[in-house]
C-alpha positions in Angstrom: 76.0 85.9 49.1 76.4 89.6 49.6 74.9 89.3 53.1 77.4 86.6 54.0 80.4 88.7 52.8 79.1 91.7 54.8 78.7 89.6 58.0 82.2 88.1 57.5 83.7 91.6 57.0 81.9 93.0 60.1 83.0 90.0 62.2 86.6 90.5 61.0 86.5 94.3 61.8 85.1 93.6 65.2 87.8 91.0 66.0 90.5 93.5 64.8 89.1 96.3 66.9 89.0 94.0 70.0 92.6 92.8 69.3 93.7 96.4 68.9 92.1 97.5 72.2 93.7 94.6 74.2 97.1 95.0 72.5 97.0 98.8 73.2 96.1 98.4 76.8 98.8 99.2 79.4 100.5 96.1 80.8 99.7 95.1 84.4 103.3 95.8 85.4 102.9 99.5 84.3 101.4 100.4 87.6 104.8 99.9 89.3 106.0 97.3 91.8 104.3 98.9 94.8 100.9 99.7 93.3 99.2 102.1 91.0 99.3 105.2 93.3 103.1 105.0 94.0 105.8 107.1 92.3 109.5 106.4 92.5 111.3 109.0 94.7 114.7 107.5 95.0 117.1 105.1 93.3 120.4 104.1 95.1 123.3 101.9 94.0 124.4 99.1 96.3 128.1 98.7 95.9 131.1 96.8 97.3 133.9 98.7 99.0 135.8 98.6 95.7 133.0 100.3 93.9 131.6 97.2 92.1 127.8 97.6 91.9 125.8 94.6 93.1 122.3 95.9 93.4 119.8 98.8 93.4 117.6 100.1 96.2 114.4 101.8 95.0 112.1 103.9 97.1 108.5 104.8 96.2 105.8 107.1 97.8 102.1 107.3 97.5 100.5 110.7 98.4 97.1 109.1 98.5 98.0 106.5 101.1 100.8 108.3 102.9 103.0 105.2 102.6 106.5 104.6 101.4 107.6 101.4 99.7 111.0 99.9 98.9 112.6 97.1 96.9 116.1 95.8 96.3 117.1 94.5 92.9 120.2 92.6 91.9 122.6 94.2 89.4 125.3 92.9 87.1 126.2 89.3 88.2 123.3 89.4 90.7 120.6 90.5 88.2 118.0 87.8 87.4 120.0 85.2 89.3 119.1 83.6 92.6 121.1 85.4 95.3 120.6 86.8 98.8 118.5 90.0 98.5 117.2 92.0 101.5 115.2 95.2 101.9 114.1 97.0 105.0 112.1 100.1 105.6 111.0 101.9 108.8 110.1 105.3 110.1 113.1 107.5 110.9 112.7 106.8 114.6 113.1 103.0 113.8 109.5 102.1 114.5 107.2 100.2 112.2 110.0 98.2 110.5 109.1 96.0 107.5 111.7 93.6 106.0 111.8 91.0 103.3 114.9 88.8 102.7 115.8 85.6 101.0 117.3 83.9 98.0 115.4 85.7 95.3 115.9 85.8 91.5 114.7 89.3 90.8 114.1 91.4 93.9 113.3 91.5 97.6 110.2 93.4 98.6 108.1 95.3 98.3 108.0 96.4 101.9 105.9 99.3 103.2 105.8 101.8 106.0 103.2 104.5 106.8 105.2 107.7 107.8 103.2 110.8 106.9 105.1 113.9 107.9 108.1 111.9 108.9 111.5 110.7 107.5 112.2 107.1 106.7 115.1 104.7 107.0 115.7 102.2 104.2 118.4 99.6 103.5 119.1 97.1 100.7 121.5 94.2 100.6 122.8 92.3 97.5 124.4 89.8 98.1 125.3 88.9 101.7 127.1 91.7 103.5 126.9 94.3 100.8 124.5 96.9 102.1 123.3 100.4 101.3 121.7 102.1 104.2 120.0 105.5 104.2 118.7 107.1 107.4 116.2 110.0 107.8 115.5 110.4 104.1 112.4 111.3 102.1 111.0 113.4 104.8 107.5 114.4 104.2 
């Protein structure tokens, strides 16, 4: 009887330890939307002419790959609702452009460009015709 109680106790302790390890592990999304080696280097509001914010353009960089990444999120009435979202990234000279656009619920992207030692151009649109464009930024 004593052996059975000990085995049950040990099995319970093992299960609790396993559950603790899994629950304590970092969620998959913790690596960021572009990948584990990317750090956010810029966040820019996308707004209408009257100042009403409609979206957010985020820019990331990975020093290990030399690539930049960008995403466009909806904001306010456009957050978590299906609406037109677009993101574009390219080298500052306009080459190597990568674009993602469509009717998305959360965000457009990620899009990537390799531009070591160069500036980049990025643009985000949420919804149709409301665009934030940045040229020759995040030079590296």
